[in-house]
Rosetta silent file (secondary structure, phi, psi, omega in degrees, C-alpha in Angstrom):
SEQUENCE: MATAVADGRQPEEVPAIPVRHYGRWVVGGVLLVLIANLVYSVSNNPRFEWSVVGQYLLSERVLDGVVMMLELTVISMGLGITLGVVLAVMRMSPNPLVSGVSWMYVWFVRGTPLLVQLLFWSFIAALYPRITFGVPFGGPELFGGHANVVITPFVAAILGLGLNEGAYMAEIVRAGILSVDEGQVESAHSLGMTRLQTLRRIVLPQAMRVIIPPTGNETIQVLKTTSLVSVIAVVDLLYAVQLIYSQSYQQVPLLIVACVWYLVFTTILSIGQYYIERHYGRGTSRQLPPTPIQRGRLLIRRMRGVAAREGA
SCORE:     score description
SCORE:     0.000 S_00000001
   1 L     0.000  137.897 -179.099  -66.380   36.124   29.602 S_00000001
   2 L   -76.300  143.893  177.159  -69.419   38.306   30.414 S_00000001
   3 L  -117.380  152.715 -177.575  -68.925   41.269   32.818 S_00000001
   4 L   -73.897  142.276  176.415  -71.535   42.954   35.026 S_00000001
   5 L   -88.424 -176.648 -173.912  -73.066   46.251   33.855 S_00000001
   6 L   -61.735  -37.659 -177.153  -73.790   49.277   36.088 S_00000001
   7 L   -86.121    7.405  176.140  -77.184   48.010   37.384 S_00000001
   8 L    89.863   -5.255 -179.644  -75.744   44.598   38.324 S_00000001
   9 L   -80.966  148.759  176.121  -77.325   42.633   35.491 S_00000001
  10 L   -85.314  130.887  178.762  -75.253   40.202   33.424 S_00000001
  11 L   -71.326  154.702  178.123  -75.209   41.065   29.687 S_00000001
  12 L   -73.308  138.978  177.199  -76.398   38.495   27.219 S_00000001
  13 L   -76.046  132.640  179.401  -73.687   36.512   25.476 S_00000001
  14 L   -89.748  118.068 -178.927  -73.568   37.163   21.729 S_00000001
  15 L   -67.099  142.402  177.507  -73.213   33.868   19.839 S_00000001
  16 L   -86.775  116.808 -178.606  -70.370   33.702   17.290 S_00000001
  17 L  -105.216  119.407 -179.595  -71.827   32.900   13.885 S_00000001
  18 L   -64.939  147.842  179.406  -69.320   31.748   11.240 S_00000001
  19 L   -70.813  134.544  179.083  -69.288   33.646    7.951 S_00000001
  20 L   -89.682  121.331  178.147  -71.074   31.824    5.164 S_00000001
  21 L  -102.590   80.238 -175.809  -69.021   31.569    1.974 S_00000001
  22 H   -67.900  -32.628  179.583  -71.768   30.665   -0.466 S_00000001
  23 H   -61.685  -38.746  178.863  -69.608   31.454   -3.509 S_00000001
  24 H   -64.156  -40.635  179.170  -67.099   28.809   -2.490 S_00000001
  25 H   -64.733  -38.251  179.277  -69.839   26.193   -2.157 S_00000001
  26 H   -65.115  -48.016  179.729  -71.187   27.072   -5.606 S_00000001
  27 H   -63.123  -42.059  177.782  -67.765   26.849   -7.255 S_00000001
  28 H   -61.905  -39.633  178.447  -67.032   23.616   -5.381 S_00000001
  29 H   -65.117  -42.222  178.720  -70.350   22.131   -6.471 S_00000001
  30 H   -62.251  -45.560  179.094  -69.730   23.026  -10.131 S_00000001
  31 H   -63.497  -37.821  179.205  -66.249   21.497  -10.021 S_00000001
  32 H   -64.066  -40.495  177.611  -67.602   18.377   -8.324 S_00000001
  33 H   -64.052  -44.102 -178.840  -70.189   17.929  -11.070 S_00000001
  34 H   -64.555  -41.694  179.307  -67.563   18.392  -13.803 S_00000001
  35 H   -66.037  -42.675  178.680  -65.184   15.895  -12.162 S_00000001
  36 H   -62.743  -37.696  178.874  -67.972   13.347  -11.654 S_00000001
  37 H   -66.593  -40.177  178.657  -68.984   13.739  -15.312 S_00000001
  38 H   -64.573  -45.337  179.317  -65.382   13.217  -16.429 S_00000001
  39 H   -61.749  -41.981  178.977  -65.002   10.093  -14.268 S_00000001
  40 H   -62.606  -42.833 -179.009  -68.310    8.714  -15.577 S_00000001
  41 H   -64.867  -43.294 -178.434  -67.290    9.361  -19.193 S_00000001
  42 H   -68.988  -41.457 -177.010  -63.876    7.736  -18.809 S_00000001
  43 H   -72.471  -22.712 -176.749  -65.136    4.709  -16.877 S_00000001
  44 H  -106.317    4.167  177.669  -67.994    4.015  -19.305 S_00000001
  45 L   -87.323  112.025 -175.894  -66.129    4.588  -22.565 S_00000001
  46 H   -66.761  -18.053 -178.370  -65.395    1.101  -23.979 S_00000001
  47 H   -70.757  -16.470  175.476  -62.622    2.509  -26.194 S_00000001
  48 H   -72.830  -23.541  177.033  -60.357    2.901  -23.154 S_00000001
  49 L    52.328   62.452 -177.539  -60.353   -0.913  -22.850 S_00000001
  50 H   -63.723  -26.716  177.010  -59.788   -1.016  -19.094 S_00000001
  51 H   -65.056  -36.136  177.464  -59.657   -4.811  -19.155 S_00000001
  52 H   -68.792  -38.218  176.803  -56.563   -4.588  -21.367 S_00000001
  53 H   -59.288  -46.882  177.932  -55.041   -2.050  -18.956 S_00000001
  54 H   -64.412  -32.328 -178.919  -55.526   -4.485  -16.078 S_00000001
  55 H   -66.635  -40.734 -174.043  -54.125   -7.318  -18.161 S_00000001
  56 H   -98.991   -7.155 -174.225  -50.812   -5.592  -18.912 S_00000001
  57 H   -59.646  -38.572 -178.713  -50.377   -3.448  -15.785 S_00000001
  58 L  -114.214   23.689  178.688  -48.406   -6.153  -13.950 S_00000001
  59 L   -70.703  156.357 -174.365  -47.104   -8.064  -16.950 S_00000001
  60 H   -62.750  -40.702 -177.397  -43.468   -9.151  -16.875 S_00000001
  61 H   -67.120  -37.946  178.428  -42.391   -7.017  -19.836 S_00000001
  62 H   -68.969  -42.766  179.239  -43.939   -3.883  -18.353 S_00000001
  63 H   -64.354  -35.215  174.460  -42.406   -4.541  -14.933 S_00000001
  64 H   -62.244  -39.326  176.655  -38.987   -5.003  -16.552 S_00000001
  65 H   -65.919  -36.049  177.424  -39.474   -1.570  -18.144 S_00000001
  66 H   -64.343  -43.530  178.781  -40.407   -0.121  -14.747 S_00000001
  67 H   -61.514  -43.803  177.989  -37.222   -1.524  -13.218 S_00000001
  68 H   -62.428  -40.281  177.418  -35.148   -0.042  -16.035 S_00000001
  69 H   -59.593  -45.094 -179.210  -36.859    3.332  -15.562 S_00000001
  70 H   -67.813  -39.779  177.794  -35.999    3.324  -11.838 S_00000001
  71 H   -61.420  -46.114  179.140  -32.392    2.274  -12.485 S_00000001
  72 H   -61.000  -41.160 -178.425  -31.930    5.089  -14.986 S_00000001
  73 H   -65.973  -48.032 -176.520  -33.472    7.613  -12.582 S_00000001
  74 H   -65.327  -48.086 -177.282  -31.400    6.627   -9.552 S_00000001
  75 H   -66.935  -42.741 -178.395  -28.061    6.394  -11.372 S_00000001
  76 H   -65.658  -41.124  178.760  -28.621    9.543  -13.430 S_00000001
  77 H   -69.101  -37.689  176.306  -29.641   11.604  -10.398 S_00000001
  78 H   -60.943  -45.365  177.022  -26.689   10.286   -8.403 S_00000001
  79 H   -64.880  -41.883 -178.027  -24.332   11.312  -11.210 S_00000001
  80 H   -65.802  -42.374 -179.811  -26.141   14.624  -11.697 S_00000001
  81 H   -66.698  -44.000  178.946  -26.077   15.612   -8.023 S_00000001
  82 H   -61.459  -48.990  179.362  -22.397   14.708   -7.623 S_00000001
  83 H   -64.059  -37.120  179.792  -21.424   16.559  -10.775 S_00000001
  84 H   -63.468  -41.317  178.304  -23.663   19.492   -9.828 S_00000001
  85 H   -64.323  -43.998  179.347  -21.963   19.981   -6.466 S_00000001
  86 H   -62.224  -45.784 -179.309  -18.515   19.862   -8.083 S_00000001
  87 H   -65.916  -36.796  178.406  -19.517   22.315  -10.816 S_00000001
  88 H   -64.686  -42.809  177.898  -21.140   24.698   -8.312 S_00000001
  89 H   -65.298  -40.333  177.528  -17.979   24.768   -6.194 S_00000001
  90 H   -63.188  -40.659 -178.216  -15.886   25.296   -9.329 S_00000001
  91 H   -63.361  -31.555 -178.702  -18.158   28.105  -10.483 S_00000001
  92 L   -94.395    7.647  179.122  -17.639   29.955   -7.193 S_00000001
  93 L   -71.073  143.658  175.061  -13.874   29.430   -7.214 S_00000001
  94 L   -69.659  -15.268  178.278  -11.692   32.580   -7.229 S_00000001
  95 L   -75.129  116.838 -176.672   -9.620   30.921   -9.963 S_00000001
  96 H   -64.395  -29.961  178.756  -10.978   32.323  -13.270 S_00000001
  97 H   -68.574  -43.390 -179.856   -9.919   29.235  -15.235 S_00000001
  98 H   -65.492  -47.990  179.373  -11.775   26.865  -12.901 S_00000001
  99 H   -65.946  -32.734  178.900  -14.916   29.018  -12.788 S_00000001
 100 H   -67.423  -40.528  177.959  -14.746   29.542  -16.561 S_00000001
 101 H   -62.619  -43.218  178.513  -14.654   25.805  -17.282 S_00000001
 102 H   -61.819  -44.933  179.919  -17.711   25.291  -15.062 S_00000001
 103 H   -61.824  -42.450 -179.310  -19.578   28.126  -16.776 S_00000001
 104 H   -63.368  -41.098  179.047  -18.760   26.779  -20.238 S_00000001
 105 H   -61.498  -50.472 -179.679  -20.010   23.300  -19.309 S_00000001
 106 H   -61.146  -41.827 -179.985  -23.294   24.612  -17.941 S_00000001
 107 H   -61.322  -45.278 -176.728  -23.714   26.926  -20.939 S_00000001
 108 H   -69.756  -46.738 -175.322  -23.161   24.143  -23.481 S_00000001
 109 H   -68.305  -41.965  179.073  -25.259   21.436  -21.821 S_00000001
 110 H   -72.269  -19.886 -177.996  -28.224   23.706  -21.058 S_00000001
 111 H   -88.251   -5.624  179.501  -28.047   25.162  -24.549 S_00000001
 112 L  -120.295  144.222 -177.487  -28.494   21.856  -26.407 S_00000001
 113 L   -65.529  146.918  178.841  -31.548   19.565  -26.257 S_00000001
 114 H   -61.743  -38.623 -179.696  -31.364   16.426  -24.137 S_00000001
 115 H   -61.328  -39.792  177.848  -32.583   14.273  -27.034 S_00000001
 116 H   -64.271  -40.646  179.143  -29.667   15.484  -29.155 S_00000001
 117 H   -64.996  -38.939  177.121  -27.240   14.663  -26.351 S_00000001
 118 H   -63.453  -43.667  178.480  -28.665   11.141  -26.030 S_00000001
 119 H   -64.777  -37.675  178.882  -28.304   10.579  -29.778 S_00000001
 120 H   -60.289  -47.662 -179.100  -24.774   11.981  -29.675 S_00000001
 121 H   -66.709  -32.067  178.962  -23.690    9.489  -27.007 S_00000001
 122 H   -72.970  -23.701  179.368  -25.320    6.610  -28.858 S_00000001
 123 L  -106.735   21.858 -175.640  -23.378    7.541  -32.047 S_00000001
 124 H   -62.841  -25.119 -179.919  -20.077    8.287  -30.303 S_00000001
 125 H   -64.725  -22.297  177.530  -18.415    5.438  -32.239 S_00000001
 126 H   -68.429  -27.322  178.912  -18.686    7.536  -35.387 S_00000001
 127 L   -95.829  -43.906 -178.013  -16.232   10.041  -33.857 S_00000001
 128 L  -127.714   89.172 -179.059  -14.146    7.770  -31.622 S_00000001
 129 L   -59.132  -26.016 -179.521  -14.293    4.143  -32.798 S_00000001
 130 E  -128.748  126.547  177.541  -12.083    3.183  -29.867 S_00000001
 131 E   -95.833  120.451 -177.620  -12.401    4.574  -26.318 S_00000001
 132 E  -128.813  152.500  175.459   -9.045    4.554  -24.521 S_00000001
 133 E  -127.898  125.952 -178.665   -7.730    5.809  -21.182 S_00000001
 134 E  -174.800 -156.681 -179.943   -4.031    6.522  -20.748 S_00000001
 135 L   -71.970  131.106 -178.217   -1.355    9.184  -20.815 S_00000001
 136 L   -62.915  164.133  175.419   -2.573   12.305  -22.688 S_00000001
 137 L    59.841   47.063  173.397   -1.220   13.512  -26.048 S_00000001
 138 L    82.469   16.172  179.588   -0.495   10.117  -27.549 S_00000001
 139 L   -75.580 -178.819 -178.185    1.045    8.450  -24.503 S_00000001
 140 L   -63.749  144.219 -179.384    0.731    4.756  -23.673 S_00000001
 141 E   -84.430  132.787  178.144   -2.756    3.337  -23.311 S_00000001
 142 E   -86.704  -50.273  175.205   -3.737    1.952  -19.901 S_00000001
 143 E  -160.242  160.750 -178.637   -7.031    0.345  -20.897 S_00000001
 144 E   178.231 -172.953 -179.088   -9.727    0.789  -23.507 S_00000001
 145 E  -178.990  175.625  179.555  -12.031   -0.932  -25.954 S_00000001
 146 E   -65.264  141.615 -173.775  -14.297   -0.515  -28.934 S_00000001
 147 H   -59.561  -39.405 -178.858  -16.739    2.360  -28.476 S_00000001
 148 H   -70.778  -17.742  176.591  -19.810    0.221  -29.125 S_00000001
 149 H   -89.343  -40.496 -179.075  -18.681   -2.198  -26.440 S_00000001
 150 H   -72.085  -47.702 -177.863  -17.685    0.394  -23.848 S_00000001
 151 L  -104.125   86.165  175.675  -20.640    2.722  -24.411 S_00000001
 152 L   -74.023  170.194  176.532  -23.649    0.456  -24.668 S_00000001
 153 H   -55.949  -37.298  178.260  -27.141    1.941  -25.095 S_00000001
 154 H   -65.499  -44.422  177.988  -27.625    1.780  -21.315 S_00000001
 155 H   -64.261  -40.258  177.853  -24.336    3.616  -20.673 S_00000001
 156 H   -61.708  -38.698  178.143  -25.228    6.165  -23.342 S_00000001
 157 H   -66.116  -41.364  178.602  -28.561    6.778  -21.609 S_00000001
 158 H   -64.405  -44.415  179.944  -26.817    7.245  -18.232 S_00000001
 159 H   -64.124  -43.629 -179.563  -24.273    9.651  -19.710 S_00000001
 160 H   -63.951  -48.213 -178.646  -26.918   11.642  -21.541 S_00000001
 161 H   -71.252  -45.451 -175.258  -29.290   11.950  -18.581 S_00000001
 162 H   -68.653  -47.313 -179.799  -26.639   12.287  -15.856 S_00000001
 163 H   -67.243  -33.405  175.496  -24.360   14.806  -17.548 S_00000001
 164 H   -67.609  -43.281 -178.974  -27.363   16.881  -18.595 S_00000001
 165 H   -66.647  -31.233  179.088  -28.775   16.848  -15.076 S_00000001
 166 H   -58.593  -35.962  179.864  -25.392   17.875  -13.663 S_00000001
 167 H   -66.366  -42.159 -179.634  -25.635   21.253  -15.403 S_00000001
 168 H   -72.814  -37.944  177.712  -29.032   22.032  -13.872 S_00000001
 169 H   -66.636  -29.153  177.686  -28.019   20.749  -10.436 S_00000001
 170 H   -60.670  -43.251  179.250  -24.959   22.997  -10.554 S_00000001
 171 H   -70.295  -34.959  178.228  -27.187   26.074  -10.716 S_00000001
 172 H   -65.752  -46.920 -179.674  -29.479   24.718   -7.986 S_00000001
 173 H   -65.607  -39.991  179.650  -26.559   24.033   -5.636 S_00000001
 174 H   -62.771  -40.754  177.221  -24.976   27.390   -6.428 S_00000001
 175 H   -62.854  -39.705  178.010  -28.238   29.172   -5.580 S_00000001
 176 H   -65.038  -41.136  178.995  -28.396   27.295   -2.283 S_00000001
 177 H   -64.258  -41.430 -179.712  -24.816   28.209   -1.404 S_00000001
 178 H   -68.163  -20.000 -179.883  -25.424   31.872   -2.213 S_00000001
 179 L   -74.822  -15.044  179.501  -28.475   31.874    0.077 S_00000001
 180 L   -81.495  134.757 -177.917  -26.229   31.384    3.140 S_00000001
 181 L   -60.753  135.460 -177.618  -25.161   34.637    4.790 S_00000001
 182 H   -65.282  -25.638  179.523  -21.564   35.565    4.006 S_00000001
 183 H   -60.875  -32.900  178.924  -20.950   36.485    7.635 S_00000001
 184 H   -70.178  -36.605  176.751  -21.126   32.838    8.605 S_00000001
 185 H   -65.015  -44.385  179.438  -18.511   31.937    6.017 S_00000001
 186 H   -64.340  -37.839  177.385  -16.224   34.707    7.256 S_00000001
 187 H   -64.176  -40.811  178.372  -16.716   33.554   10.848 S_00000001
 188 H   -63.577  -41.103  178.268  -15.798   29.994    9.887 S_00000001
 189 H   -65.714  -36.158  179.375  -12.653   31.220    8.147 S_00000001
 190 H   -67.652  -23.316  177.342  -11.730   33.318   11.189 S_00000001
 191 L   -84.609   -0.037  177.415  -11.912   30.142   13.293 S_00000001
 192 L    93.518    8.269  179.348   -9.322   28.527   11.064 S_00000001
 193 L   -76.216  141.171  178.062  -11.642   26.309    9.019 S_00000001
 194 L   -74.348  172.279  179.645  -10.572   25.588    5.482 S_00000001
 195 H   -62.997  -40.703  179.973  -12.722   26.377    2.462 S_00000001
 196 H   -68.638  -41.299  178.247  -13.776   22.719    2.139 S_00000001
 197 H   -63.746  -40.493  178.154  -14.570   22.395    5.857 S_00000001
 198 H   -63.084  -41.653  179.218  -16.656   25.570    5.736 S_00000001
 199 H   -64.133  -43.849 -173.720  -18.560   24.264    2.737 S_00000001
 200 H   -76.275  -38.184 -172.499  -19.202   20.849    4.294 S_00000001
 201 H   -98.353  -26.637 -174.265  -19.977   21.856    7.881 S_00000001
 202 H  -110.675  -51.367 -169.303  -21.447   25.361    7.628 S_00000001
 203 H   -78.664  -56.447 -173.603  -22.709   26.189    4.155 S_00000001
 204 H   -61.176  -41.538  177.782  -24.230   23.018    2.709 S_00000001
 205 H   -58.505  -35.477  178.480  -26.322   22.047    5.795 S_00000001
 206 H   -80.162  -31.133 -178.933  -27.993   25.471    5.682 S_00000001
 207 H   -72.652  -18.079 -176.950  -28.231   25.546    1.890 S_00000001
 208 H   -59.625  -31.066  179.719  -30.182   22.258    1.865 S_00000001
 209 H   -61.065  -33.058  179.009  -33.396   24.149    2.696 S_00000001
 210 H   -88.729  -29.559 -175.408  -33.063   25.952   -0.649 S_00000001
 211 H   -78.145  -36.980 -171.595  -31.590   23.014   -2.581 S_00000001
 212 H   -60.313  -49.819 -176.078  -34.107   20.288   -1.680 S_00000001
 213 H   -57.788  -51.048  178.488  -37.313   21.636   -3.367 S_00000001
 214 H   -68.355  -27.046  176.961  -35.850   22.113   -6.879 S_00000001
 215 H   -67.470  -39.091  174.647  -33.851   18.887   -6.511 S_00000001
 216 H   -61.679  -40.713  177.865  -37.087   17.009   -5.837 S_00000001
 217 H   -64.465  -39.787  179.342  -38.599   18.590   -8.931 S_00000001
 218 H   -66.173  -36.418  178.788  -35.540   17.607  -10.974 S_00000001
 219 H   -63.713  -43.990  177.217  -35.789   14.007   -9.746 S_00000001
 220 H   -64.076  -38.483  178.894  -39.397   13.808  -10.886 S_00000001
 221 H   -64.217  -42.710  179.158  -38.410   15.406  -14.179 S_00000001
 222 H   -64.924  -39.492  178.030  -35.633   12.867  -14.748 S_00000001
 223 H   -55.786  -44.262 -179.764  -38.047   10.016  -13.951 S_00000001
 224 H   -76.809  -31.861 -178.078  -40.328   11.183  -16.755 S_00000001
 225 H   -71.873  -17.082  176.317  -37.485   12.131  -19.079 S_00000001
 226 H   -58.684  -18.452  177.954  -36.236    8.538  -19.059 S_00000001
 227 H   -62.720  -20.582 -179.297  -38.940    7.967  -21.668 S_00000001
 228 H   -71.837  -20.583 -175.964  -36.612    9.653  -24.198 S_00000001
 229 H   -70.268   -7.751  176.458  -34.126    6.773  -24.029 S_00000001
 230 H   -63.179  -23.682 -179.080  -36.501    4.732  -26.162 S_00000001
 231 H   -72.010  -17.305  177.413  -35.006    6.504  -29.201 S_00000001
 232 H  -111.145   23.443  171.730  -31.675    4.744  -28.562 S_00000001
 233 L    66.882   30.828  170.510  -33.305    1.325  -28.035 S_00000001
 234 L   -91.425  125.565 -171.772  -33.090    1.174  -24.225 S_00000001
 235 L   -82.243   77.450  173.309  -36.080   -0.870  -23.073 S_00000001
 236 L   -86.801 -165.670 -177.409  -37.515    1.439  -20.435 S_00000001
 237 H   -61.932  -49.552 -177.525  -41.193    1.622  -19.489 S_00000001
 238 H   -64.061  -44.042 -179.145  -42.320    3.541  -22.578 S_00000001
 239 H   -65.531  -33.754  178.354  -40.312    1.409  -24.979 S_00000001
 240 H   -62.605  -45.999  179.872  -41.659   -1.753  -23.333 S_00000001
 241 H   -70.820  -29.665  176.778  -45.279   -0.741  -23.946 S_00000001
 242 H   -65.726  -40.032  177.784  -44.384    0.381  -27.470 S_00000001
 243 H   -64.136  -35.339 -178.922  -43.016   -3.070  -28.227 S_00000001
 244 H   -71.602  -48.233 -176.528  -46.207   -4.643  -26.917 S_00000001
 245 H   -77.288  -10.120  171.501  -48.671   -2.454  -28.816 S_00000001
 246 H   -69.416  -19.858  177.348  -46.620   -2.762  -32.011 S_00000001
 247 H  -100.642  -37.432 -176.275  -47.832   -6.367  -31.984 S_00000001
 248 H   -94.568  -14.479 -178.761  -51.279   -6.044  -30.392 S_00000001
 249 L    58.890   31.449  177.534  -52.245   -2.630  -31.908 S_00000001
 250 L  -110.828   67.779 -171.264  -53.771   -1.599  -28.555 S_00000001
 251 H   -64.202  -49.788 -173.571  -51.974    1.728  -28.294 S_00000001
 252 H   -63.604  -49.207  179.216  -54.279    3.653  -25.957 S_00000001
 253 H   -59.452  -37.887 -178.722  -54.632    1.006  -23.197 S_00000001
 254 H   -74.647  -31.947  173.552  -50.888    0.396  -23.099 S_00000001
 255 H   -67.654  -33.441  174.896  -50.109    4.107  -22.995 S_00000001
 256 H   -65.030  -38.320  176.442  -52.513    4.299  -20.041 S_00000001
 257 H   -58.295  -45.527  178.825  -50.486    1.522  -18.390 S_00000001
 258 H   -62.421  -43.013  179.899  -47.345    3.641  -18.785 S_00000001
 259 H   -60.895  -40.808 -179.997  -49.142    6.704  -17.405 S_00000001
 260 H   -60.343  -45.607 -179.562  -50.315    4.762  -14.353 S_00000001
 261 H   -67.113  -39.760  176.975  -46.773    3.696  -13.480 S_00000001
 262 H   -61.622  -43.032  179.771  -45.380    7.186  -14.038 S_00000001
 263 H   -64.792  -37.873  179.504  -48.089    8.629  -11.767 S_00000001
 264 H   -60.156  -49.662 -174.542  -47.389    6.031   -9.055 S_00000001
 265 H   -78.657  -30.897  173.926  -43.702    6.846   -8.798 S_00000001
 266 H   -67.585  -33.516  176.192  -44.043   10.615   -9.207 S_00000001
 267 H   -66.114  -44.178  178.071  -46.550   10.519   -6.335 S_00000001
 268 H   -61.281  -43.890  179.390  -44.105    8.542   -4.168 S_00000001
 269 H   -65.301  -36.924  179.109  -41.306   10.986   -4.977 S_00000001
 270 H   -65.026  -40.211  177.719  -43.569   13.960   -4.216 S_00000001
 271 H   -65.363  -44.585  177.624  -44.419   12.543   -0.783 S_00000001
 272 H   -60.510  -41.614  178.151  -40.757   11.885   -0.063 S_00000001
 273 H   -61.260  -39.991 -179.243  -39.854   15.409   -1.173 S_00000001
 274 H   -60.528  -46.417 -176.925  -42.475   16.870    1.174 S_00000001
 275 H   -71.819  -32.857  176.591  -41.089   15.094    4.239 S_00000001
 276 H   -67.573  -43.040  176.220  -37.467   15.946    3.352 S_00000001
 277 H   -60.672  -40.013  179.188  -38.416   19.615    2.947 S_00000001
 278 H   -64.822  -36.383  179.694  -40.213   19.463    6.282 S_00000001
 279 H   -65.692  -47.044 -176.766  -37.109   17.976    7.916 S_00000001
 280 H   -80.561   -8.039  177.347  -34.760   20.700    6.647 S_00000001
 281 L   -95.571   12.007 -176.507  -37.272   23.456    7.378 S_00000001
 282 L   -63.382  -34.150 -174.988  -37.296   22.813   11.130 S_00000001
 283 L   -91.987    3.762 -175.807  -35.140   25.832   11.956 S_00000001
 284 L  -101.724  -10.562 -179.473  -36.936   28.342    9.751 S_00000001
 285 L  -144.876  157.158 -179.861  -40.321   28.525   11.485 S_00000001
 286 L   -69.243  -32.172 -177.557  -41.668   28.163   15.014 S_00000001
 287 L  -132.812  130.517 -179.467  -44.068   25.417   14.022 S_00000001
 288 L   -69.709  147.822  177.200  -43.614   22.821   11.293 S_00000001
 289 L   -64.736  147.249 -178.188  -46.341   22.589    8.643 S_00000001
 290 L   -67.254  149.023  175.896  -48.799   19.740    9.288 S_00000001
 291 L   -75.708  165.284  177.575  -48.356   16.460    7.489 S_00000001
 292 H   -55.864  -36.655  179.335  -51.087   15.222    5.089 S_00000001
 293 H   -66.760  -43.268  178.323  -52.383   12.881    7.805 S_00000001
 294 H   -63.640  -38.303  177.332  -52.538   15.736   10.322 S_00000001
 295 H   -63.522  -41.102  179.168  -54.334   17.915    7.770 S_00000001
 296 H   -63.598  -41.843  177.761  -56.886   15.177    7.179 S_00000001
 297 H   -64.602  -40.747  178.580  -57.568   14.822   10.898 S_00000001
 298 H   -63.457  -40.605  178.914  -57.909   18.599   11.268 S_00000001
 299 H   -63.928  -41.079  179.246  -60.352   18.716    8.349 S_00000001
 300 H   -63.720  -41.505  178.380  -62.468   15.933    9.883 S_00000001
 301 H   -62.628  -42.250  179.444  -62.554   17.780   13.215 S_00000001
 302 H   -63.591  -42.953  179.808  -63.628   20.988   11.524 S_00000001
 303 H   -63.940  -39.552  177.790  -66.392   19.221    9.597 S_00000001
 304 H   -65.757  -39.047  179.401  -67.638   17.598   12.793 S_00000001
 305 H   -65.469  -40.952  177.767  -67.576   20.983   14.554 S_00000001
 306 H   -64.250  -43.677  179.930  -69.586   22.638   11.749 S_00000001
 307 H   -63.930  -37.069  179.126  -72.119   19.789   11.762 S_00000001
 308 H   -67.439  -39.992  179.074  -72.456   20.049   15.557 S_00000001
 309 H   -67.280  -42.074  178.928  -73.075   23.820   15.423 S_00000001
 310 H   -65.962  -36.773  179.445  -75.628   23.494   12.631 S_00000001
 311 H   -67.877  -32.885  178.651  -77.377   20.670   14.502 S_00000001
 312 L   -72.970    0.000    0.000  -77.600   22.793   17.629 S_00000001
C-alpha cells in the first residue's frame, strides 16, 4: 500500500515485473524439438509395425499373460511383505539365535541371483524327489507328494519371487522400525504394553511413512521381474509374446506390446504409491503436497496469469 510523503503527495506504485528466465525457455525449446523429432521418427518408421502392435495388444493369449503377471506380482508381494515383517522382527530380537537366523537368511538370499533361485526351485526334484511334511528326523509322514506335482512351475515361480522379496522387505521394514524414536517404545513398555502390542500399535503405524516408498518401488520391481519366470516355462506376459513371435517372426512389435502393458501397470502402481505416501505423510508436514490434478490446475492458473500480465 502506498504511503504519503512529507509534502503530502502519494508516491507512484512500482509495478512488480517477474524475472525472465530465458535460459529455461531455450532449454525447454531444444528438448521439445528433440522429443517431437523422436515421436515423428517412431510414428513414421514402418519397421515398428504399429498395426501388428494394435492387432496383438488385446489378443487373448497376451491378456492371459497379463493376468498371470498380475497373479505372480500380488502373491509374491504378499508373501514377501509377510516374510519381511517376520524377518525384521526376528532380526531385532534380543535372542542371538533368532536374530542370527534372520541375518543368515537375508545374507544368503540377497547374495544369490534371483534367476538362479528360480531355476533351483524348478529343479528341486533333483534333490528331493518327494516333498513330505511330518515329524522331523525320520518320524511319521503327515502328508506329501512327488516334488514335480507339489512344486509346479507356478509354485516354483511364487517361491522364487516371494522368498527373494522377503529378504529385501526385511531390511525395508527394519529401517522403518529403527526410524521410530526409542523413547516412544520405552513409554509404551512403561505403560505395560507387550513387545508385540508396542510393535503393532506404536511402532509400525509410524514406521509406515518410511516403509511405503521403498515398498512401492519393490512392488514395481517385482512386476517387471516376473518376466524372468519365462525361463521355467511359466506363461507370463513376456513368455506369451515370445510364443507368438516364435511363430510369426514379428519380434519387435510383440516386444512393444509387452512394454506397453508393463508401462500401463507400473504407471498405475506409481499413482497408487503416491497417494499412499501422501496418506501416511499427513502428520509430518503442515500442508500435504498437491495431487497431480491440483498441480495441473495450479499450472493452468499460472499460465493464465502470465498471459493476462503480458496482454496488459
